[in-house]
C-alpha positions in Angstrom: 3.0 -29.0 -36.1 6.6 -28.5 -35.1 7.9 -27.9 -31.6 10.1 -24.9 -30.9 13.8 -25.6 -30.5 15.5 -25.7 -27.1 16.1 -22.2 -25.7 19.5 -20.6 -25.6 19.5 -20.7 -21.8 18.9 -24.4 -21.7 21.7 -25.0 -24.2 24.2 -22.7 -22.5 23.6 -23.3 -18.8 23.6 -27.0 -18.0 22.8 -28.1 -14.5 25.7 -28.2 -12.2 25.9 -30.2 -9.1 26.1 -27.7 -6.2 26.4 -28.3 -2.6 23.3 -28.1 -0.4 24.8 -25.2 1.4 25.4 -23.2 -1.8 21.8 -23.9 -3.0 20.4 -22.9 0.4 22.4 -19.7 0.5 21.3 -18.8 -3.1 17.6 -19.6 -2.3 17.8 -17.6 0.9 19.2 -14.6 -1.0 16.4 -14.9 -3.6 13.8 -14.9 -0.8 15.3 -11.6 0.6 15.4 -10.3 -3.0 11.7 -11.0 -3.6 10.7 -9.6 -0.2 12.6 -6.4 -0.9 10.9 -6.2 -4.3 7.5 -6.7 -2.6 8.1 -4.0 0.0 9.4 -1.6 -2.7 6.1 -2.0 -4.5 3.9 -1.7 -1.4 5.5 1.4 0.1 6.4 4.8 -1.4 10.0 5.6 -2.4 12.0 6.6 0.7 9.7 4.9 3.1 11.4 3.3 6.2 10.2 -0.2 5.4 11.4 -0.2 1.7 14.7 1.5 2.7 15.4 -1.1 5.4 14.6 -3.9 2.9 17.0 -2.5 0.4 19.7 -2.3 3.0 19.1 -5.9 4.1 19.2 -7.0 0.5 22.5 -5.1 -0.1 24.1 -6.8 2.9 22.8 -10.2 1.8 24.3 -9.7 -1.7 27.7 -8.6 -0.1 27.9 -11.9 1.9 26.8 -14.1 -1.0 29.0 -12.5 -3.7 32.0 -12.5 -1.5 31.5 -16.2 -0.9 30.5 -17.5 -4.3 31.4 -14.7 -6.8 29.1 -13.0 -9.3 25.5 -14.3 -9.4 24.1 -14.9 -12.8 20.3 -15.6 -12.7 18.8 -17.2 -15.8 15.2 -16.1 -16.5 12.9 -18.7 -17.8 9.1 -18.4 -18.4 8.3 -19.0 -14.7 11.7 -19.9 -13.2 14.9 -18.3 -11.9 17.9 -20.5 -12.4 21.5 -20.5 -11.1 23.9 -22.7 -12.8 21.0 -24.8 -14.0 19.4 -25.2 -10.6 16.0 -23.7 -9.8 16.1 -21.0 -7.1 12.5 -19.7 -7.5 9.4 -20.8 -9.3 6.3 -18.6 -9.8 3.4 -19.9 -7.8 0.4 -20.8 -9.9 -1.9 -17.9 -10.5 0.5 -15.1 -9.4 2.6 -14.7 -12.5 1.7 -11.0 -13.1 2.8 -10.1 -9.5 6.1 -11.9 -9.6 9.5 -10.4 -10.3 10.1 -12.9 -13.1 7.2 -11.7 -15.2 8.4 -8.3 -16.3 11.9 -9.6 -16.9 10.8 -12.5 -19.0 8.2 -10.4 -20.8 10.8 -7.8 -21.9 13.2 -10.5 -23.1 15.8 -10.6 -20.3 17.7 -13.8 -20.9 19.9 -13.6 -17.8 20.8 -10.9 -15.3 24.0 -10.9 -13.3 24.8 -9.2 -10.0 28.5 -8.5 -9.5 30.7 -8.3 -6.5 30.7 -4.8 -5.0 27.0 -4.2 -5.9 26.0 -0.9 -4.1 22.6 -0.1 -2.6 22.1 2.8 -5.1 22.2 0.5 -8.1 19.7 -1.9 -6.5 17.4 1.0 -5.9 17.7 2.1 -9.6 17.1 -1.5 -10.7 13.9 -1.8 -8.6 12.6 1.6 -9.8 13.0 0.4 -13.4 11.1 -2.8 -12.7 8.4 -0.9 -10.9 8.0 1.6 -13.7 7.5 -1.2 -16.3 5.9 -3.8 -14.0 2.5 -3.6 -15.7 1.8 -3.4 -19.4 0.4 -0.1 -20.6 -1.8 0.6 -23.7 1.0 2.8 -25.2 4.2 1.8 -23.4 7.0 4.3 -23.5 10.2 2.2 -23.4 10.9 -1.1 -21.7 13.2 -2.6 -19.0 16.0 -3.4 -21.5 16.1 0.1 -22.9 16.0 1.7 -19.4 18.8 -0.6 -18.0 20.9 0.2 -21.1 20.5 3.9 -20.6 21.3 3.7 -16.9 24.6 1.9 -17.6 24.8 0.2 -14.3 28.3 -0.9 -13.4 27.5 -3.9 -11.2 24.4 -5.2 -12.9 24.9 -6.9 -16.3 22.2 -8.6 -18.4 21.5 -10.1 -21.8 18.2 -9.6 -23.7 16.9 -11.6 -26.6 13.6 -11.8 -28.4 12.5 -15.1 -27.0 8.7 -14.6 -27.0 8.3 -16.4 -30.3 9.5 -19.6 -28.6 6.3 -19.7 -26.6 4.2 -20.2 -29.8 4.0 -23.5 -31.9 5.5 -23.4 -35.4 3.5 -24.4 -38.5 4.9 -26.1 -41.5 2.9 -24.7 -44.3 4.4 -27.1 -46.8 2.3 -29.8 -45.4 -1.0 -28.0 -46.0 -3.0 -28.7 -49.2 -5.7 -26.8 -51.0 -9.1 -28.4 -50.7 -10.7 -29.8 -53.9 -13.3 -27.6 -55.7 -15.6 -30.4 -56.8 -19.3 -30.0 -57.3 -19.1 -26.3 -56.9 -22.0 -24.4 -58.4 -21.8 -20.9 -59.7 -24.7 -18.6 -60.1 -25.1 -15.4 -61.9 -25.5 -12.5 -59.6 -28.6 -11.5 -61.5 -30.2 -14.9 -61.4 -31.8 -16.5 -58.4 -30.6 -20.1 -57.8 -34.0 -21.6 -58.5 -34.1 -20.1 -61.9 -30.5 -20.6 -62.9 -29.9 -21.6 -66.5 -29.1 -25.3 -66.9 -25.6 -26.4 -67.7 -24.7 -27.7 -71.1 -24.1 -31.3 -70.0 -27.5 -31.2 -68.3 -29.2 -30.1 -71.5 -27.4 -32.8 -73.5 -28.6 -35.4 -71.0 -32.2 -34.1 -71.2 -32.3 -34.3 -75.0 -31.2 -37.9 -74.9 -34.1 -39.0 -72.8 -37.1 -40.8 -74.2 -39.5 -38.3 -75.8 -42.4 -40.4 -74.4 -41.2 -39.5 -70.8 -44.0 -37.0 -70.1 -43.2 -36.0 -66.6 -39.6 -35.2 -67.5 -40.7 -33.1 -70.4 -43.1 -31.3 -68.2 -40.4 -30.6 -65.6 -38.1 -29.2 -68.3 -40.8 -27.0 -69.6 -41.5 -25.6 -66.1 -37.8 -24.8 -65.5 -37.5 -23.0 -68.9 -40.5 -20.9 -68.0 -39.0 -20.0 -64.7 -35.8 -19.0 -66.4 -37.6 -16.8 -68.8 -39.5 -15.2 -66.0 -36.3 -14.5 -64.1 -34.8 -12.8 -67.1 -37.8 -10.5 -67.5 -37.8 -9.7 -63.8 -34.1 -8.7 -64.0 -34.7 -6.4 -66.9 -37.5 -4.7 -65.0 -35.2 -4.2 -62.0 -32.5 -2.7 -64.2 -35.0 -0.1 -65.6 -34.8 3.3 -63.9 -37.6 4.0 -61.4 -39.4 7.1 -62.4 -40.9 7.4 -58.9 -37.5 7.7 -57.1 -36.4 11.3 -56.4 -33.1 12.7 -55.2 -33.1 14.5 -51.8 -31.7 17.4 -53.7 -34.8 17.7 -55.8 -35.8 21.4 -55.6 -39.5 20.4 -55.7 -39.2 19.3 -52.1 -40.1 21.9 -49.3 -37.1 22.8 -47.1 -39.3 22.7 -44.0 -39.4 18.9 -44.4 -35.8 18.6 -43.2 -36.1 21.0 -40.2 -37.0 19.7 -36.7 -39.3 21.6 -34.4 -38.2 23.1 -31.0 -40.1 20.3 -29.2 -38.2 17.7 -31.2 -34.9 19.5 -30.6 -35.6 19.5 -26.8 -36.5 15.8 -26.9 -33.3 15.0 -28.8 -31.1 16.9 -26.3 -32.7 15.0 -23.4 -32.0 11.7 -25.1 -28.4 12.7 -25.6 -28.0 13.8 -22.0 -29.6 10.6 -20.7 -27.1 8.6 -22.7 -24.2 10.6 -21.5 -25.3 10.5 -17.9 -25.9 6.8 -17.9 -23.5 5.1 -15.4 -23.0 1.4 -15.9 -20.6 0.9 -13.0 -23.3 -0.8 -10.9 -24.3 -3.1 -13.7 -20.6 -4.0 -14.3 -20.1 -4.8 -10.6 -23.2 -7.0 -10.5 -22.0 -8.9 -13.6 -18.5 -9.3 -12.2 -19.8 -10.6 -8.9 -22.0 -13.1 -10.7 -19.1 -14.3 -12.8 -16.9 -14.7 -9.7 -19.5 -16.7 -7.9 -19.9 -19.1 -10.8 -16.2 -19.3 -11.7 -14.5 -22.6 -11.2 -11.2 -21.9 -13.0 -8.4 -20.3 -10.9 -6.8 -18.4 -13.6 -10.0 -16.9 -14.9 -11.0 -16.0 -11.4 -7.8 -14.1 -10.9 -8.2 -12.4 -14.3 -11.7 -11.2 -13.3 -10.4 -9.9 -10.0 -7.7 -7.9 -11.9 -10.3 -6.4 -14.1 -12.5 -5.6 -11.0 -9.5 -3.7 -9.5 -9.4 -1.5 -12.6 -13.1 -0.8 -12.3 -12.5 0.1 -8.6 -10.1 2.8 -9.7 -12.5 4.3 -12.1 -15.3 4.2 -9.5 -13.1 6.0 -7.0 -12.4 8.7 -9.6 -16.2 9.2 -10.0 -16.7 9.3 -6.2 -19.3 6.5 -6.3 -18.3 5.1 -2.9 -21.8 3.5 -2.3 -21.1 1.2 -5.3 -17.7 0.3 -3.9 -19.3 -0.5 -0.6 -21.7 -2.9 -2.3 -18.9 -4.6 -4.2 -16.6 -5.0 -1.1 -19.5 -6.4 0.9 -20.2 -9.0 -1.7 -16.5 -10.0 -2.1 -16.1 -10.1 1.7 -19.0 -12.5 1.9 -17.3 -14.7 -0.7 -14.1 -14.6 1.4 -15.7 -15.9 4.6 -18.3 -18.3 3.3 -17.9 -22.0 3.3 -15.7 -22.9 0.3 -15.5 -26.5 -1.1 -12.2 -28.2 -0.7 -11.5 -28.2 -4.4 -12.0 -24.4 -4.5 -9.9 -23.3 -1.5 -7.7 -21.3 -3.9 -10.5 -18.7 -3.9 -9.6 -17.3 -0.5 -6.0 -16.3 -1.1 -6.9 -14.6 -4.3 -9.6 -12.6 -2.6 -7.2 -11.7 0.2 -4.7 -10.6 -2.4 -7.4 -8.4 -3.9 -8.0 -6.5 -0.6 -4.2 -6.2 -0.1 -3.9 -4.6 -3.6 -6.3 -1.9 -2.6 -3.5 -0.2 -0.6 -1.3 0.2 -3.7 -0.1 3.8 -3.9 -1.8 4.5 -7.2 -5.2 3.6 -5.7 -4.6 5.7 -2.6 -3.6 8.7 -4.6 -7.1 8.6 -6.0 -8.7 8.3 -2.6 -6.6 11.0 -1.0 -7.5 13.3 -3.9 -11.2 12.8 -3.1 -10.6 13.2 0.7 -8.9 16.5 0.2 -11.9 18.0 -1.6 -14.7 16.6 0.7 -16.2 19.0 3.1 -18.5 18.8 6.1 -21.6 19.0 3.9 -20.7 15.8 2.1 -22.1 13.7 4.9 -23.2 10.7 2.9 -20.0 10.4 0.9 -17.9 10.6 4.0 -20.0 7.9 5.7 -19.8 5.6 2.6 -16.1 6.2 2.3 -15.6 5.3 5.9 -17.3 2.0 5.4 -15.2 1.3 2.3 -11.9 2.1 4.0 -12.6 -0.5 6.7 -12.2 -3.2 4.1 -8.6 -2.1 3.4 -5.5 -3.6 5.0 -3.9 -1.7 8.0 -1.2 -0.4 5.7 -3.9 2.1 4.6 -3.0 4.1 7.8 0.3 5.1 6.1 -1.6 6.8 3.3 -4.5 8.2 5.4 -2.3 9.9 8.0 -1.1 12.9 5.9 -4.7 13.6 4.9 -5.4 14.8 8.4 -3.0 17.7 7.8 -4.2 18.4 4.2 -7.9 18.7 4.8 -9.8 21.5 6.6 -12.9 19.4 7.2 -13.3 18.3 10.8 -15.6 15.5 9.7 -13.0 14.1 7.3 -10.3 14.3 10.0 -12.5 12.4 12.5 -13.5 9.8 9.9 -9.8 9.1 9.2 -9.1 8.7 12.9 -12.0 6.3 13.3 -10.8 4.2 10.4 -7.2 4.2 11.7 -8.4 3.2 15.1 -10.3 0.1 13.7 -7.4 -0.8 11.4 -5.0 -0.7 14.4 -6.9 -3.5 16.1 -5.6 -5.7 13.2 -2.0 -4.5 13.1 -0.2 -1.8 15.0 2.9 -1.6 12.8 1.6 1.0 10.4 0.6 3.3 13.3 4.1 2.9 14.7 5.5 4.2 11.4 3.1 7.1 11.4 3.9 8.1 15.0 7.6 8.0 14.2 7.1 10.4 11.4 9.3 13.6 11.9 6.3 15.8 11.3 5.2 16.9 14.8 1.7 17.9 13.6 1.1 14.4 12.3 2.0 12.8 15.6 -0.2 15.2 17.5 -3.1 14.4 15.1 -2.9 10.7 16.0 -2.8 11.4 19.8 -6.5 10.3 20.2 -5.6 6.9 18.9 -2.4 6.7 21.0 -4.6 7.1 24.1 -6.6 4.0 23.2 -3.6 1.6 22.7 -3.4 -1.4 25.1 -1.2 -4.4 25.6 2.6 -5.1 25.5 2.9 -4.0 21.9 1.4 -0.6 22.9 3.9 -0.2 25.8 6.7 -0.5 23.3 5.2 2.2 21.2 4.9 4.4 24.2 8.6 4.0 25.0 9.4 5.1 21.5 7.0 8.0 21.7 8.6 9.6 24.8 11.4 10.6 22.4 9.0 12.1 19.8 9.8 15.6 18.6 6.4 16.8 19.7 6.0 17.8 23.4 2.3 16.8 23.3 3.2 13.3 22.1 6.0 12.9 24.7 3.7 14.1 27.5 0.9 11.8 26.6 3.3 8.8 26.3 5.0 9.5 29.6 1.7 9.9 31.5 0.5 6.6 30.0 3.6 4.7 31.0 4.0 6.0 34.6 0.2 5.5 35.3 0.3 1.9 34.1 3.6 0.9 35.6 5.3 3.2 38.1 8.3 0.8 38.2 9.2 1.9 34.7 10.5 5.3 36.0 14.1 4.1 35.9 13.9 3.5 32.1 12.5 7.0 31.7 15.0 8.9 33.9 16.7 10.5 30.9 13.6 12.7 30.6 14.7 14.6 33.7 16.5 17.0 31.4 13.7 17.2 28.8 13.3 20.8 27.6 9.6 20.7 28.4 8.9 21.7 32.0 5.7 19.6 32.3 7.6 16.5 31.3 10.3 17.1 33.9 7.7 17.7 36.6 5.7 14.6 35.6 8.8 12.5 35.8 9.9 13.9 39.2 6.3 13.4 40.5 6.6 9.7 39.4 10.0 9.5 41.2 8.5 10.9 44.4 6.0 8.0 44.4 8.8 5.4 44.4 10.5 3.8 47.4 13.2 2.4 45.1 16.8 2.5 45.9 17.7 2.3 42.2 15.7 5.4 41.4 17.0 7.2 44.5 20.6 6.5 43.5 19.9 7.8 40.0 18.5 11.0 41.4 21.4 11.4 43.9 24.1 11.0 41.3 22.3 13.4 39.0 22.1 16.0 41.8 25.7 15.6 42.7 27.1 15.8 39.2 25.0 18.2 37.1 22.3 19.9 39.2 24.2 23.1 39.8 23.9 23.9 36.1 20.1 23.8 36.1 17.4 26.4 36.7 16.5 27.2 40.4 13.0 25.8 40.0 14.3 22.5 38.6 16.8 22.3 41.5 14.1 22.7 44.1 11.9 20.2 42.3 14.7 17.6 42.5 15.2 18.1 46.2 11.4 17.8 46.8 11.3 14.5 44.8 14.3 13.2 46.9 12.5 14.0 50.1 9.8 11.3 49.3 12.5 8.6 48.9 12.9 8.8 52.7 16.0 6.7 53.0 18.9 7.2 55.5 21.2 7.9 52.5 18.9 10.7 51.3 18.6 12.1 54.9 22.4 12.3 55.4 22.8 13.9 52.0 20.3 16.6 52.8 21.7 17.2 56.3 25.2 17.7 54.8 24.0 20.2 52.2 22.1 22.3 54.7 24.6 22.5 57.5 28.0 22.1 55.9 30.1 25.3 55.9 32.2 24.3 52.9 30.9 23.8 49.4 32.6 20.7 48.1 29.7 19.0 46.3 28.4 22.1 44.4 30.9 24.6 43.0 30.0 27.9 41.6 27.1 30.2 42.2 23.7 29.3 43.6 24.7 28.0 47.0 21.7 29.4 48.7 19.3 27.6 46.4 20.8 24.2 47.3 20.5 24.9 51.0 16.9 26.0 50.5 16.2 22.8 48.5 17.7 20.6 51.3 15.7 22.5 54.0 12.5 22.1 51.9 13.1 18.3 51.5 13.8 17.9 55.2 10.6 19.7 56.1 8.6 17.5 53.7 10.1 14.4 55.3 8.3 15.4 58.5 10.3 13.0 60.8 11.7 13.8 64.2 15.2 13.6 63.0 14.5 16.0 60.1 12.8 18.5 62.5 15.8 18.4 64.8 18.1 19.3 61.9 15.8 22.2 60.8 15.8 23.5 64.5 19.6 23.4 64.5 19.7 25.2 61.2 17.3 28.0 62.3 19.7 28.7 65.2 22.8 28.6 63.1 25.3 31.4 63.5 25.6 31.4 59.7 23.0 33.7 58.1 23.0 31.8 54.8 21.8 28.7 56.6 19.0 30.6 58.4 17.9 32.2 55.2 17.6 28.7 53.6 15.3 27.6 56.4 13.1 30.7 56.1 12.9 30.4 52.3 12.0 26.7 52.6 9.2 27.5 55.0 7.8 30.2 52.8 7.9 27.9 49.8 6.0 25.2 51.6 3.4 27.6 52.9 2.9 29.0 49.4 2.4 25.5 48.0 -0.1 24.6 50.7 -1.9 27.9 50.1 -2.3 27.0 46.4 -3.5 23.6 47.2 -6.1 24.9 49.6 -7.2 27.5 47.1 
């Protein structure tokens, strides 16, 4: 057996001695590259996570290419090389998931990323890899053809047919034909035991002593058997007068017809065969194989096949069988594993992560959209199945709430999302940041249940959500938990939603903070005259609860001053009314003295402000008593 010659890459790219810094920079770039590829495969096109990964990768390429020039990566069977140095090696048992696999499989010898590489070409490159990542029964094209058709300006490559190098070569000139000694041939018409003796055997027999009686007897017996065999063959060759053709007209046609009872029985047999579902048997066999498997690569291959069966079972809607399978695999994941078989756990974890691939969730979402409130058992089984998925499933489940009319399905999705959030909040953050207001509102019940520092960060983001309902819920959660956070939320004072403005001002009224008071005073001095009358009065009432000397002096000046320096334009009376209302709500001796002075003022506008403030307070008190 001959060994294949050295590959072209090994001949052409000899190992160069590179600095540790250069190697580290190159390996760091490859890490970013592989992470971006992983995110691109996990999330749908255009998703925030995959888009950010591509942007980060583009920036990393810009830095590296500017420093070291064009990057040519040589693709080996399980390696990525740069100038003969290994940048990445496929971990054992994960070849099918690695970026190197489709490149090497389709004959990419090397691929080069050139300076000036834009994000758009990286996105096209990833989309091609994703399209041909897995082998299909009837593949339409390959990576090489697609890259050639795209004509990318900053990505170059070379493709060769190197797959033959993985196979040993045979030198057929060293092979010999085996000898054909002692071969016996028999006539097709003669059984072996009655075969006619060969000529040399007969000659040997005639030379024996005639007085050898046993030998003569043996020869006689063989001759008799031979003659009998010839007679038997002749008999077999004679036509059998008793055999008739099925086309013989003497047969009755009724012989070939089946009765209605037989027809019905036959149809039942066919239907039973068509209805027979072997999915449960297949899963039982697969679980048995996995439990007894001791080879890592075989274990991984069985899991890959199991994932294919999962897809078919989802299409058939047999969620009870999936639940049985996932329960068995989950038990294997958390049982005590011998030290020599610790590789089982990461493979099983990868299996459950693979369940959130888009192609699988497309099947699940299709089933969710057609389920209705009468499909109680299927909804219950599917709920249990989805709890075994990774939290990324929330990203795919969210839109289903808007696409189904079934209240039971909507509630089931929310229940699953709530449980998955306990493991990771990141997917929920992505859902809540979705521009679709209805989707954010749909997840409000989960938003109410969030706890902890991570939840507070989500709430801070949600106060800027397009949906008023989401903003209100987030604001109320924040001010109830931590009143001191009002200063960070002060920008909501101009929110278009009246309930949000009033909620914020009510939170400000509960503060005795000079920081919040100064924010409110500056706001009132600079922009308040441009707001609605009701909002102006609400601001004055909130300021009254601050109760500081600064606030008191400000209110006194607004009510009693004859000029109008702070507020220009129309609406002077509303500001005096607001100041009078705030002083009345302060309920201090100094405030009452100012109000007495204002009620006796010779300026009618000041008196009107006091009367309007009194009427407003009485109306509010009347509403509260009612």
